[in-house]
Structures are given as C-alpha cells and as structure tokens.
N, CA, C and O atoms as CSV, one atom per row, in Angstrom:
chain,resi,resn,atom,element,x,y,z
A,1,UNK,N,N,62.679,72.409,89.615
A,1,UNK,CA,C,63.596,72.417,90.277
A,1,UNK,C,C,64.698,73.425,90.290
A,1,UNK,O,O,65.713,73.641,89.628
A,2,UNK,N,N,63.885,74.121,91.642
A,2,UNK,CA,C,65.769,74.997,91.829
A,2,UNK,C,C,66.560,74.551,92.854
A,2,UNK,O,O,66.337,73.880,93.861
A,3,UNK,N,N,67.529,75.066,92.387
A,3,UNK,CA,C,68.972,74.273,93.010
A,3,UNK,C,C,68.744,75.314,94.428
A,3,UNK,O,O,68.327,76.469,94.509
A,4,UNK,N,N,69.188,74.401,95.407
A,4,UNK,CA,C,68.677,74.731,96.872
A,4,UNK,C,C,70.248,76.628,96.945
A,4,UNK,O,O,70.263,77.804,97.310
A,5,UNK,N,N,71.284,75.461,96.232
A,5,UNK,CA,C,72.030,76.728,96.767
A,5,UNK,C,C,71.982,78.000,96.554
A,5,UNK,O,O,72.712,78.740,97.214
A,6,UNK,N,N,70.673,78.771,95.102
A,6,UNK,CA,C,70.765,79.369,95.006
A,6,UNK,C,C,69.596,80.241,96.020
A,6,UNK,O,O,69.102,81.324,95.705
A,7,UNK,N,N,69.442,79.843,96.687
A,7,UNK,CA,C,67.975,80.215,97.498
A,7,UNK,C,C,69.131,80.556,98.828
A,7,UNK,O,O,69.063,81.728,99.195
A,8,UNK,N,N,69.959,79.869,99.432
A,8,UNK,CA,C,70.548,80.500,100.172
A,8,UNK,C,C,70.856,81.617,99.954
A,8,UNK,O,O,71.219,81.930,98.820
A,9,UNK,N,N,70.785,82.805,101.274
A,9,UNK,CA,C,71.126,84.136,101.244
A,9,UNK,C,C,72.441,84.259,101.735
A,9,UNK,O,O,72.406,85.180,102.552
A,10,UNK,N,N,73.343,83.900,101.673
A,10,UNK,CA,C,74.491,83.916,101.678
A,10,UNK,C,C,75.377,83.823,100.216
A,10,UNK,O,O,76.529,84.199,99.998
A,11,UNK,N,N,74.131,83.006,99.065
A,11,UNK,CA,C,74.858,82.931,98.051
A,11,UNK,C,C,75.084,83.792,96.998
A,11,UNK,O,O,74.263,84.704,97.094
A,12,UNK,N,N,75.830,83.951,95.998
A,12,UNK,CA,C,75.410,84.819,94.677
A,12,UNK,C,C,74.130,84.526,93.462
A,12,UNK,O,O,73.520,83.460,93.380
A,13,UNK,N,N,73.961,85.399,92.814
A,13,UNK,CA,C,72.957,84.086,91.689
A,13,UNK,C,C,73.086,83.541,90.831
A,13,UNK,O,O,72.399,83.408,89.818
A,14,UNK,N,N,74.489,82.948,91.307
A,14,UNK,CA,C,75.060,82.037,90.427
A,14,UNK,C,C,75.773,80.567,91.463
A,14,UNK,O,O,76.506,79.615,91.194
A,15,UNK,N,N,75.113,81.032,92.634
A,15,UNK,CA,C,75.707,79.911,93.486
A,15,UNK,C,C,76.638,79.811,94.215
A,15,UNK,O,O,76.413,78.898,95.009
A,16,UNK,N,N,77.807,80.372,94.418
A,16,UNK,CA,C,78.532,81.020,94.293
A,16,UNK,C,C,78.340,81.980,96.189
A,16,UNK,O,O,77.483,82.523,96.886
A,17,UNK,N,N,79.632,81.671,96.194
A,17,UNK,CA,C,79.482,82.248,97.571
A,17,UNK,C,C,79.879,84.002,97.220
A,17,UNK,O,O,80.716,84.267,96.357
A,18,UNK,N,N,79.203,85.037,97.965
A,18,UNK,CA,C,78.915,86.144,97.371
A,18,UNK,C,C,81.022,87.160,97.803
A,18,UNK,O,O,81.877,86.838,98.629
A,19,UNK,N,N,81.013,87.818,97.214
A,19,UNK,CA,C,82.688,88.026,97.398
A,19,UNK,C,C,82.804,89.335,98.723
A,19,UNK,O,O,81.992,90.260,98.746
A,20,UNK,N,N,83.854,89.216,99.684
A,20,UNK,CA,C,84.144,89.742,101.065
A,20,UNK,C,C,84.438,90.963,100.954
A,20,UNK,O,O,85.353,91.598,100.430
A,21,UNK,N,N,82.761,91.394,102.000
A,21,UNK,CA,C,82.951,92.524,102.143
A,21,UNK,C,C,83.936,93.188,102.949
A,21,UNK,O,O,84.601,92.926,103.951
A,22,UNK,N,N,83.757,94.361,101.968
A,22,UNK,CA,C,85.427,95.453,102.804
A,22,UNK,C,C,85.252,96.233,104.110
A,22,UNK,O,O,84.875,97.395,103.960
A,23,UNK,N,N,85.386,95.956,104.933
A,23,UNK,CA,C,85.658,96.908,106.074
A,23,UNK,C,C,86.071,98.486,105.788
A,23,UNK,O,O,87.199,98.974,105.725
A,24,UNK,N,N,84.416,99.299,105.595
A,24,UNK,CA,C,85.311,100.997,105.061
A,24,UNK,C,C,86.351,101.486,106.549
A,24,UNK,O,O,86.171,101.373,107.761
A,25,UNK,N,N,87.363,102.003,105.780
A,25,UNK,CA,C,88.203,102.803,106.953
A,25,UNK,C,C,87.800,103.841,107.830
A,25,UNK,O,O,87.358,104.859,107.299
A,26,UNK,N,N,87.894,103.765,109.609
A,26,UNK,CA,C,87.476,104.698,110.745
A,26,UNK,C,C,87.379,105.724,110.660
A,26,UNK,O,O,88.375,105.185,111.143
A,27,UNK,N,N,87.190,107.189,110.515
A,27,UNK,CA,C,88.303,108.090,110.521
A,27,UNK,C,C,87.958,108.977,110.764
A,27,UNK,O,O,87.220,109.334,109.845
A,28,UNK,N,N,88.030,110.202,112.027
A,28,UNK,CA,C,87.953,110.509,113.168
A,28,UNK,C,C,88.435,111.955,112.443
A,28,UNK,O,O,89.575,112.209,112.054
A,29,UNK,N,N,86.961,113.049,112.351
A,29,UNK,CA,C,87.485,114.125,111.522
A,29,UNK,C,C,87.405,115.229,113.284
A,29,UNK,O,O,86.589,115.163,114.203
A,30,UNK,N,N,88.480,116.013,113.126
A,30,UNK,CA,C,89.154,116.924,114.040
A,30,UNK,C,C,89.164,118.356,113.750
A,30,UNK,O,O,90.127,119.050,114.076
A,31,UNK,N,N,88.156,118.824,113.164
A,31,UNK,CA,C,87.943,119.821,113.465
A,31,UNK,C,C,86.914,120.995,113.536
A,31,UNK,O,O,85.762,120.784,113.154
A,32,UNK,N,N,87.285,122.236,114.014
A,32,UNK,CA,C,86.903,123.469,114.804
A,32,UNK,C,C,85.880,124.130,114.263
A,32,UNK,O,O,85.613,125.123,114.941
A,33,UNK,N,N,85.187,124.001,113.319
A,33,UNK,CA,C,84.361,124.576,112.178
A,33,UNK,C,C,83.529,124.172,111.874
A,33,UNK,O,O,83.637,123.566,110.808
A,34,UNK,N,N,82.159,124.182,112.512
A,34,UNK,CA,C,81.353,123.209,112.423
A,34,UNK,C,C,80.951,122.952,110.460
A,34,UNK,O,O,81.009,121.798,110.036
A,35,UNK,N,N,80.562,124.162,109.430
A,35,UNK,CA,C,80.199,123.957,108.669
A,35,UNK,C,C,81.950,123.013,107.524
A,35,UNK,O,O,82.082,122.417,106.455
A,36,UNK,N,N,82.783,123.422,108.582
A,36,UNK,CA,C,83.863,122.442,107.740
A,36,UNK,C,C,83.709,121.230,107.920
A,36,UNK,O,O,83.708,120.636,106.842
A,37,UNK,N,N,83.576,120.571,108.793
A,37,UNK,CA,C,83.645,119.296,109.299
A,37,UNK,C,C,82.226,118.853,108.732
A,37,UNK,O,O,82.464,117.808,108.128
A,38,UNK,N,N,81.060,119.092,108.643
A,38,UNK,CA,C,80.202,118.921,107.840
A,38,UNK,C,C,80.290,118.629,106.718
A,38,UNK,O,O,79.553,117.799,106.186
A,39,UNK,N,N,81.334,119.338,106.051
A,39,UNK,CA,C,81.454,119.318,104.162
A,39,UNK,C,C,82.762,117.891,104.376
A,39,UNK,O,O,82.657,116.831,103.758
A,40,UNK,N,N,83.795,118.164,105.260
A,40,UNK,CA,C,84.406,116.372,105.776
A,40,UNK,C,C,83.772,115.610,105.592
A,40,UNK,O,O,83.884,114.736,104.732
A,41,UNK,N,N,82.793,115.788,106.507
A,41,UNK,CA,C,81.875,113.800,106.592
A,41,UNK,C,C,81.100,113.741,105.765
A,41,UNK,O,O,80.527,112.666,105.947
A,42,UNK,N,N,80.463,114.481,104.480
A,42,UNK,CA,C,79.681,114.411,103.620
A,42,UNK,C,C,81.255,113.992,102.961
A,42,UNK,O,O,81.557,112.816,103.166
A,43,UNK,N,N,81.972,114.570,102.429
A,43,UNK,CA,C,82.822,113.871,101.389
A,43,UNK,C,C,83.472,112.527,101.596
A,43,UNK,O,O,83.584,111.681,100.709
A,44,UNK,N,N,84.083,112.339,103.406
A,44,UNK,CA,C,84.194,111.044,103.602
A,44,UNK,C,C,83.284,110.456,102.882
A,44,UNK,O,O,83.416,110.565,101.663
A,45,UNK,N,N,82.557,109.970,103.211
A,45,UNK,CA,C,81.574,109.261,103.471
A,45,UNK,C,C,81.100,108.820,101.114
A,45,UNK,O,O,80.981,107.734,100.547
A,46,UNK,N,N,80.992,110.275,100.545
A,46,UNK,CA,C,81.329,109.845,99.619
A,46,UNK,C,C,82.198,108.722,99.027
A,46,UNK,O,O,81.942,107.758,98.306
A,47,UNK,N,N,83.525,109.286,99.697
A,47,UNK,CA,C,84.235,108.552,99.739
A,47,UNK,C,C,84.606,107.002,100.035
A,47,UNK,O,O,85.698,106.484,99.801
A,48,UNK,N,N,83.486,106.379,100.592
A,48,UNK,CA,C,83.334,105.414,101.075
A,48,UNK,C,C,84.036,104.641,102.597
A,48,UNK,O,O,84.129,103.471,102.967
A,49,UNK,N,N,84.591,106.465,103.425
A,49,UNK,CA,C,84.965,105.997,104.545
A,49,UNK,C,C,84.009,105.907,105.623
A,49,UNK,O,O,82.917,106.323,105.238
A,50,UNK,N,N,83.998,105.477,106.971
A,50,UNK,CA,C,82.898,105.731,107.722
A,50,UNK,C,C,83.358,106.929,108.627
A,50,UNK,O,O,84.065,106.509,109.543
A,51,UNK,N,N,83.170,108.354,108.660
A,51,UNK,CA,C,83.555,108.561,109.834
A,51,UNK,C,C,82.629,107.681,111.522
A,51,UNK,O,O,81.542,107.104,111.569
A,52,UNK,N,N,83.567,107.923,112.559
A,52,UNK,CA,C,83.421,107.921,112.935
A,52,UNK,C,C,83.066,108.561,114.381
A,52,UNK,O,O,82.415,107.768,115.061
A,53,UNK,N,N,83.239,109.361,114.796
A,53,UNK,CA,C,82.977,110.477,115.046
A,53,UNK,C,C,83.976,111.956,114.731
A,53,UNK,O,O,85.065,111.877,114.162
A,54,UNK,N,N,83.321,113.398,115.261
A,54,UNK,CA,C,83.316,114.561,114.901
A,54,UNK,C,C,83.748,115.263,116.129
A,54,UNK,O,O,83.058,115.163,117.143
A,55,UNK,N,N,84.837,115.967,116.121
A,55,UNK,CA,C,85.565,116.878,117.323
A,55,UNK,C,C,86.029,118.345,117.215
A,55,UNK,O,O,86.569,118.757,116.188
A,56,UNK,N,N,85.853,118.970,118.078
A,56,UNK,CA,C,86.160,120.080,117.379
A,56,UNK,C,C,87.650,120.856,118.940
A,56,UNK,O,O,88.089,121.920,119.377
A,57,UNK,N,N,87.777,119.447,119.113
A,57,UNK,CA,C,88.763,120.162,121.030
A,57,UNK,C,C,89.360,119.358,120.821
A,57,UNK,O,O,88.832,118.492,120.123
A,58,UNK,N,N,90.779,119.129,121.267
A,58,UNK,CA,C,91.682,118.037,121.715
A,58,UNK,C,C,91.023,116.813,122.860
A,58,UNK,O,O,91.208,115.612,123.061
A,59,UNK,N,N,90.417,117.581,123.271
A,59,UNK,CA,C,89.887,116.487,124.952
A,59,UNK,C,C,88.607,115.370,124.163
A,59,UNK,O,O,88.601,114.154,124.355
A,60,UNK,N,N,87.530,116.150,123.223
A,60,UNK,CA,C,86.847,115.457,122.414
A,60,UNK,C,C,87.230,114.290,121.986
A,60,UNK,O,O,86.732,113.165,122.041
A,61,UNK,N,N,88.833,115.015,121.257
A,61,UNK,CA,C,88.934,113.835,119.839
A,61,UNK,C,C,89.441,112.261,120.654
A,61,UNK,O,O,89.694,111.132,120.234
A,62,UNK,N,N,89.418,112.878,121.939
A,62,UNK,CA,C,90.418,111.625,122.088
A,62,UNK,C,C,90.070,111.364,123.161
A,62,UNK,O,O,90.891,110.971,123.990
A,63,UNK,N,N,88.534,111.526,123.510
A,63,UNK,CA,C,87.616,110.508,124.173
A,63,UNK,C,C,86.853,110.160,122.231
A,63,UNK,O,O,86.358,109.034,122.194
A,64,UNK,N,N,86.808,110.466,121.674
A,64,UNK,CA,C,86.168,109.610,120.206
A,64,UNK,C,C,87.099,108.598,119.903
A,64,UNK,O,O,86.698,107.486,119.561
A,65,UNK,N,N,88.707,108.952,120.022
A,65,UNK,CA,C,89.488,107.719,119.278
A,65,UNK,C,C,88.991,106.739,121.102
A,65,UNK,O,O,88.815,105.548,120.844
A,66,UNK,N,N,88.890,106.880,121.842
A,66,UNK,CA,C,89.044,105.870,123.358
A,66,UNK,C,C,87.784,104.914,122.884
A,66,UNK,O,O,88.014,103.731,123.132
A,67,UNK,N,N,86.424,105.169,122.220
A,67,UNK,CA,C,85.441,104.883,122.863
A,67,UNK,C,C,85.582,103.937,121.384
A,67,UNK,O,O,85.208,102.767,121.302
A,68,UNK,N,N,86.422,105.006,119.867
A,68,UNK,CA,C,85.829,104.529,118.547
A,68,UNK,C,C,86.978,103.897,118.094
A,68,UNK,O,O,86.711,103.039,117.252
A,69,UNK,N,N,88.610,104.051,118.441
A,69,UNK,CA,C,89.267,103.601,117.682
A,69,UNK,C,C,89.728,103.193,116.390
A,69,UNK,O,O,90.038,102.122,115.868
A,70,UNK,N,N,89.644,105.000,115.869
A,70,UNK,CA,C,89.565,105.389,114.468
A,70,UNK,C,C,90.859,104.992,113.664
A,70,UNK,O,O,91.879,105.439,114.188
A,71,UNK,N,N,91.104,104.113,112.288
A,71,UNK,CA,C,92.376,103.733,111.971
A,71,UNK,C,C,93.122,105.695,111.697
A,71,UNK,O,O,94.214,106.068,112.124
A,72,UNK,N,N,92.643,106.115,111.315
A,72,UNK,CA,C,92.787,107.384,110.825
A,72,UNK,C,C,91.958,109.077,111.113
A,72,UNK,O,O,90.773,109.409,111.078
A,73,UNK,N,N,93.124,109.785,111.370
A,73,UNK,CA,C,92.547,110.977,112.127
A,73,UNK,C,C,92.802,112.190,110.409
A,73,UNK,O,O,93.590,112.113,109.466
A,74,UNK,N,N,91.852,113.024,110.703
A,74,UNK,CA,C,91.777,113.978,109.524
A,74,UNK,C,C,91.500,115.796,111.056
A,74,UNK,O,O,90.519,116.328,111.576
A,75,UNK,N,N,92.883,115.995,111.112
A,75,UNK,CA,C,92.876,117.314,112.218
A,75,UNK,C,C,93.303,118.780,111.470
A,75,UNK,O,O,94.080,118.876,110.520
A,76,UNK,N,N,92.698,119.730,112.045
A,76,UNK,CA,C,92.616,120.374,111.837
A,76,UNK,C,C,94.107,121.086,112.662
A,76,UNK,O,O,94.046,121.121,113.891
A,77,UNK,N,N,95.118,121.513,112.135
A,77,UNK,CA,C,96.002,121.939,113.093
A,77,UNK,C,C,96.146,123.192,113.911
A,77,UNK,O,O,96.785,123.415,114.939
A,78,UNK,N,N,95.306,124.010,113.101
A,78,UNK,CA,C,94.789,125.521,114.232
A,78,UNK,C,C,93.438,125.195,115.340
A,78,UNK,O,O,92.752,125.910,116.072
A,79,UNK,N,N,93.471,123.948,115.071
A,79,UNK,CA,C,92.299,124.164,116.699
A,79,UNK,C,C,91.939,124.937,117.555
A,79,UNK,O,O,93.080,125.070,117.998
A,80,UNK,N,N,91.225,125.716,118.332
A,80,UNK,CA,C,91.320,126.618,119.350
A,80,UNK,C,C,91.047,125.367,120.499
A,80,UNK,O,O,90.652,124.201,120.471
A,81,UNK,N,N,91.615,126.584,121.758
A,81,UNK,CA,C,91.941,125.254,122.686
A,81,UNK,C,C,93.244,125.384,122.955
A,81,UNK,O,O,94.003,126.005,122.210
A,82,UNK,N,N,93.720,124.646,124.354
A,82,UNK,CA,C,94.378,125.243,124.976
A,82,UNK,C,C,95.235,123.703,124.456
A,82,UNK,O,O,96.145,123.216,125.126
A,83,UNK,N,N,94.685,123.051,123.042
A,83,UNK,CA,C,95.836,122.302,122.570
A,83,UNK,C,C,95.302,122.073,121.190
A,83,UNK,O,O,94.148,121.824,120.841
A,84,UNK,N,N,97.054,122.297,120.054
A,84,UNK,CA,C,96.418,123.384,119.104
A,84,UNK,C,C,96.794,121.957,118.141
A,84,UNK,O,O,97.745,121.252,118.478
A,85,UNK,N,N,95.869,121.579,116.796
A,85,UNK,CA,C,96.131,120.224,116.828
A,85,UNK,C,C,97.011,119.419,115.777
A,85,UNK,O,O,96.598,118.609,114.947
A,86,UNK,N,N,98.284,119.818,115.998
A,86,UNK,CA,C,99.404,119.174,116.235
A,86,UNK,C,C,99.303,118.339,117.401
A,86,UNK,O,O,98.952,117.164,117.294
A,87,UNK,N,N,99.613,118.919,118.621
A,87,UNK,CA,C,99.626,118.204,119.722
A,87,UNK,C,C,98.442,117.042,119.521
A,87,UNK,O,O,98.578,115.823,119.629
A,88,UNK,N,N,97.254,117.790,119.200
A,88,UNK,CA,C,95.768,116.500,119.588
A,88,UNK,C,C,96.442,114.919,118.544
A,88,UNK,O,O,96.164,113.760,118.854
A,89,UNK,N,N,97.442,115.366,117.179
A,89,UNK,CA,C,97.276,114.588,116.935
A,89,UNK,C,C,98.292,113.591,117.552
A,89,UNK,O,O,98.041,112.386,117.537
A,90,UNK,N,N,99.493,114.101,118.122
A,90,UNK,CA,C,100.366,113.571,118.302
A,90,UNK,C,C,99.671,112.724,120.088
A,90,UNK,O,O,100.119,111.664,120.525
A,91,UNK,N,N,98.833,113.350,120.612
A,91,UNK,CA,C,98.383,112.638,121.343
A,91,UNK,C,C,97.446,111.672,121.138
A,91,UNK,O,O,97.127,111.048,122.150
A,92,UNK,N,N,96.831,111.322,119.956
A,92,UNK,CA,C,95.969,110.299,119.274
A,92,UNK,C,C,96.472,109.303,119.031
A,92,UNK,O,O,95.953,108.257,119.421
A,93,UNK,N,N,98.297,109.304,117.905
A,93,UNK,CA,C,99.281,108.823,117.633
A,93,UNK,C,C,99.640,108.053,118.616
A,93,UNK,O,O,99.485,106.836,118.514
A,94,UNK,N,N,100.341,108.782,120.067
A,94,UNK,CA,C,100.696,107.957,121.271
A,94,UNK,C,C,99.704,107.455,122.318
A,94,UNK,O,O,100.200,107.089,123.384
A,95,UNK,N,N,98.965,107.414,122.241
A,95,UNK,CA,C,97.435,106.681,122.873
A,95,UNK,C,C,96.802,105.873,122.359
A,95,UNK,O,O,96.477,104.838,122.940
A,96,UNK,N,N,96.436,106.181,121.010
A,96,UNK,CA,C,96.036,104.908,120.483
A,96,UNK,C,C,96.358,104.835,118.948
A,96,UNK,O,O,95.546,104.838,118.023
A,97,UNK,N,N,97.925,104.759,118.878
A,97,UNK,CA,C,98.078,104.523,117.022
A,97,UNK,C,C,97.028,104.695,115.934
A,97,UNK,O,O,96.433,103.943,115.162
A,98,UNK,N,N,97.055,106.357,116.263
A,98,UNK,CA,C,96.314,106.920,114.912
A,98,UNK,C,C,96.445,107.674,114.567
A,98,UNK,O,O,96.428,108.794,115.077
A,99,UNK,N,N,96.815,107.023,112.540
A,99,UNK,CA,C,97.842,107.986,112.172
A,99,UNK,C,C,97.018,109.427,111.969
A,99,UNK,O,O,95.921,109.399,112.528
A,100,UNK,N,N,97.392,110.978,111.121
A,100,UNK,CA,C,97.096,112.010,111.036
A,100,UNK,C,C,96.947,112.097,110.098
A,100,UNK,O,O,97.546,111.109,109.672
A,101,UNK,N,N,96.295,112.896,108.749
A,101,UNK,CA,C,96.401,114.240,107.404
A,101,UNK,C,C,96.235,114.745,108.527
A,101,UNK,O,O,95.328,114.322,109.243
A,102,UNK,N,N,97.122,115.831,108.971
A,102,UNK,CA,C,96.714,116.998,108.621
A,102,UNK,C,C,95.691,118.054,107.549
A,102,UNK,O,O,95.340,117.786,106.400
A,103,UNK,N,N,95.431,119.066,108.197
A,103,UNK,CA,C,94.746,120.294,107.854
A,103,UNK,C,C,94.914,121.642,107.237
A,103,UNK,O,O,96.073,121.657,106.822
A,104,UNK,N,N,94.543,122.379,107.062
A,104,UNK,CA,C,95.505,123.908,107.457
A,104,UNK,C,C,94.954,124.733,106.080
A,104,UNK,O,O,94.935,124.407,104.893
A,105,UNK,N,N,94.483,126.046,106.849
A,105,UNK,CA,C,94.243,127.181,106.136
A,105,UNK,C,C,95.407,128.227,106.223
A,105,UNK,O,O,95.558,129.161,105.435
A,106,UNK,N,N,96.202,127.938,107.290
A,106,UNK,CA,C,97.292,128.671,108.171
A,106,UNK,C,C,99.026,128.697,106.547
A,106,UNK,O,O,99.557,127.878,105.798
A,107,UNK,N,N,99.148,130.055,106.846
A,107,UNK,CA,C,100.458,129.757,106.076
A,107,UNK,C,C,102.074,130.352,106.467
A,107,UNK,O,O,103.064,130.583,105.773
A,108,UNK,N,N,101.779,130.464,107.945
A,108,UNK,CA,C,102.207,130.498,108.797
A,108,UNK,C,C,103.766,129.616,109.088
A,108,UNK,O,O,103.684,128.480,109.553
A,109,UNK,N,N,105.426,130.335,108.725
A,109,UNK,CA,C,105.872,129.266,108.577
A,109,UNK,C,C,106.539,128.249,109.563
A,109,UNK,O,O,106.995,127.167,109.193
A,110,UNK,N,N,106.551,128.655,110.724
A,110,UNK,CA,C,106.939,128.156,112.531
A,110,UNK,C,C,105.476,127.048,111.570
A,110,UNK,O,O,105.346,126.135,110.755
A,111,UNK,N,N,104.958,127.668,112.136
A,111,UNK,CA,C,103.661,126.482,111.805
A,111,UNK,C,C,103.652,125.066,111.271
A,111,UNK,O,O,103.716,123.880,111.595
A,112,UNK,N,N,103.546,125.815,110.365
A,112,UNK,CA,C,103.546,124.814,109.150
A,112,UNK,C,C,105.193,123.418,109.343
A,112,UNK,O,O,105.216,122.294,108.839
A,113,UNK,N,N,106.071,123.927,110.021
A,113,UNK,CA,C,107.274,123.555,110.222
A,113,UNK,C,C,106.839,122.150,111.082
A,113,UNK,O,O,106.753,120.957,110.791
A,114,UNK,N,N,106.601,123.010,112.371
A,114,UNK,CA,C,105.737,122.306,113.801
A,114,UNK,C,C,105.119,121.142,112.836
A,114,UNK,O,O,105.608,120.013,112.864
A,115,UNK,N,N,103.855,121.514,111.848
A,115,UNK,CA,C,102.806,120.279,111.624
A,115,UNK,C,C,104.089,119.065,110.452
A,115,UNK,O,O,103.748,117.904,110.225
A,116,UNK,N,N,105.099,119.491,110.029
A,116,UNK,CA,C,105.630,119.043,109.657
A,116,UNK,C,C,106.895,118.123,110.401
A,116,UNK,O,O,107.748,117.480,109.789
A,117,UNK,N,N,106.775,118.239,111.747
A,117,UNK,CA,C,108.359,117.694,112.287
A,117,UNK,C,C,107.649,116.355,113.268
A,117,UNK,O,O,108.162,115.526,114.020
A,118,UNK,N,N,106.193,116.630,112.824
A,118,UNK,CA,C,105.537,116.253,113.457
A,118,UNK,C,C,105.010,114.637,113.281
A,118,UNK,O,O,104.325,114.015,114.093
A,119,UNK,N,N,105.508,114.176,112.048
A,119,UNK,CA,C,105.593,113.434,111.085
A,119,UNK,C,C,103.534,112.615,110.510
A,119,UNK,O,O,103.058,111.496,110.320
A,120,UNK,N,N,102.987,114.193,110.466
A,120,UNK,CA,C,101.395,112.906,110.115
A,120,UNK,C,C,101.868,112.752,108.416
A,120,UNK,O,O,102.544,113.451,107.661
A,121,UNK,N,N,101.064,111.343,108.263
A,121,UNK,CA,C,100.811,111.197,107.042
A,121,UNK,C,C,100.166,112.115,105.694
A,121,UNK,O,O,99.362,111.778,104.825
A,122,UNK,N,N,100.400,112.534,105.771
A,122,UNK,CA,C,99.610,113.895,104.710
A,122,UNK,C,C,99.539,114.720,105.575
A,122,UNK,O,O,99.701,114.710,106.796
A,123,UNK,N,N,98.995,116.250,104.033
A,123,UNK,CA,C,98.944,117.694,104.426
A,123,UNK,C,C,98.248,117.817,103.650
A,123,UNK,O,O,98.434,117.132,102.644
A,124,UNK,N,N,96.975,118.824,103.689
A,124,UNK,CA,C,96.145,118.731,103.160
A,124,UNK,C,C,96.151,120.015,102.814
A,124,UNK,O,O,96.614,120.621,103.780
A,125,UNK,N,N,95.859,120.838,101.866
A,125,UNK,CA,C,95.536,123.143,101.968
A,125,UNK,C,C,93.797,123.401,102.282
A,125,UNK,O,O,92.721,122.928,101.917
A,126,UNK,N,N,94.244,124.314,103.068
A,126,UNK,CA,C,92.243,124.627,102.696
A,126,UNK,C,C,92.099,125.764,101.918
A,126,UNK,O,O,92.690,126.805,102.205
A,127,UNK,N,N,90.888,125.591,100.333
A,127,UNK,CA,C,89.887,124.835,100.402
A,127,UNK,C,C,91.030,123.471,99.911
A,127,UNK,O,O,92.213,123.277,99.631
A,128,UNK,N,N,89.843,122.820,100.033
A,128,UNK,CA,C,90.175,121.094,100.082
A,128,UNK,C,C,89.967,120.743,98.552
A,128,UNK,O,O,88.860,120.772,98.014
A,129,UNK,N,N,91.255,120.379,97.849
A,129,UNK,CA,C,90.807,119.359,96.868
A,129,UNK,C,C,90.503,118.129,96.595
A,129,UNK,O,O,91.464,117.381,96.417
A,130,UNK,N,N,89.343,117.637,96.497
A,130,UNK,CA,C,88.726,116.248,96.574
A,130,UNK,C,C,89.477,114.944,96.467
A,130,UNK,O,O,89.439,113.790,96.896
A,131,UNK,N,N,90.447,116.025,95.371
A,131,UNK,CA,C,91.216,114.335,94.634
A,131,UNK,C,C,92.878,114.027,95.745
A,131,UNK,O,O,93.599,113.181,96.275
A,132,UNK,N,N,92.693,115.183,95.546
A,132,UNK,CA,C,94.389,115.345,96.696
A,132,UNK,C,C,93.788,114.805,97.859
A,132,UNK,O,O,94.434,113.908,98.400
A,133,UNK,N,N,92.602,115.161,98.432
A,133,UNK,CA,C,92.274,114.121,100.186
A,133,UNK,C,C,92.229,112.595,99.415
A,133,UNK,O,O,93.309,112.015,99.532
A,134,UNK,N,N,91.458,112.019,98.842
A,134,UNK,CA,C,91.629,111.132,98.573
A,134,UNK,C,C,92.739,110.547,98.420
A,134,UNK,O,O,93.062,109.620,99.163
A,135,UNK,N,N,93.401,110.918,97.580
A,135,UNK,CA,C,94.720,109.870,97.268
A,135,UNK,C,C,95.850,109.954,98.781
A,135,UNK,O,O,96.691,109.078,98.979
A,136,UNK,N,N,95.611,111.451,99.963
A,136,UNK,CA,C,96.292,110.878,101.256
A,136,UNK,C,C,95.100,110.434,101.668
A,136,UNK,O,O,94.656,111.028,102.650
A,137,UNK,N,N,94.663,109.861,101.372
A,137,UNK,CA,C,93.218,109.177,102.687
A,137,UNK,C,C,93.732,107.240,102.022
A,137,UNK,O,O,93.972,106.264,102.732
A,138,UNK,N,N,93.736,107.320,100.643
A,138,UNK,CA,C,94.240,106.423,100.012
A,138,UNK,C,C,96.001,105.594,101.034
A,138,UNK,O,O,96.039,104.519,101.631
A,139,UNK,N,N,97.054,106.524,100.870
A,139,UNK,CA,C,97.851,106.218,101.134
A,139,UNK,C,C,97.810,106.495,102.122
A,139,UNK,O,O,98.861,105.906,102.375
A,140,UNK,N,N,97.438,107.048,103.392
A,140,UNK,CA,C,97.817,106.343,104.394
A,140,UNK,C,C,96.471,105.639,105.430
A,140,UNK,O,O,96.689,105.446,106.626
A,141,UNK,N,N,95.224,105.330,104.864
A,141,UNK,CA,C,94.805,104.346,105.049
A,141,UNK,C,C,95.246,101.954,105.571
A,141,UNK,O,O,95.268,100.970,104.831
A,142,UNK,N,N,95.388,102.047,106.506
A,142,UNK,CA,C,95.133,101.212,106.662
A,142,UNK,C,C,94.283,99.531,105.727
A,142,UNK,O,O,93.080,99.277,105.778
A,143,UNK,N,N,95.110,98.862,105.145
A,143,UNK,CA,C,94.520,98.218,104.302
A,143,UNK,C,C,93.695,97.338,104.985
A,143,UNK,O,O,94.070,96.397,105.685
A,144,UNK,N,N,92.313,97.754,104.704
A,144,UNK,CA,C,90.791,96.369,105.368
A,144,UNK,C,C,90.266,95.352,104.094
A,144,UNK,O,O,89.399,94.502,104.300
C-alpha cells in the first residue's frame, strides 16, 4: 500500500514538505560593451542570480528598472552617452531604490573619486575576478 502523502507533488520523497525555494536576486547589467555584458550575464547566471535585463545606456537602464524592478545593478561607470554610469546609478537609486555595484577599467583618480562619493555597494576593477564579484554581490544583495 502506498502512502498518499508520498504521492503529493508538493511532498518530498519521505512525505515531508519540500524546503522553501529561494527567489534568485534580480540584477540589472548596465554595460555598453556587448561582449562584456554577455560575459557578466553568464557569470551572474552561474552564480544563481537572475539577470532581468541588460542596458547599454542610462535611458535603457531606467526603462528596464521601471519594468523589471531589479534588486541590484552592476553599472559600468564609463558608460557612453549623455549620462555616465555614476549618474545612471544615482538615478536608479533615486527613482527605484536600486543599489549599485560599480565596474570600471578606468584609472582616472577624479572619476574614481566621483564613483566613491556616489555611495555604491561596491566597486570592482576590470578585468573581473569572479570571486571578488561574488563576494560583492552577496554582500550587496538583499536577502530573499
């Protein structure tokens, strides 16, 4: 005779309720270099984050954030266009309460000081170190 509890699609093999599934943290990637954005997307997905969008400029980042409501954004501070990544991150925080981790390959001390003063959750220098990125994401991401 089979135990009807074990046959429930919601029950585990031993008849107990399954562990609650965790919701992946939704991350917006704001990067104007397509190959870098693809690399980051792959890395984030391997680390069990959900990439809810990729934007190459401030306008697209804000549209995606409004629609997708990410918990966190990875933002290249050297974005091309009328708004750089620092301004984009500030707009994301002000309009949607989205925290940012800044990324940069720049070594300009003035730009780096502007980035630091903007209050990001973290900063990672290009080329990316996967362990460092994972640590920054884990520290910055809201717990789900």
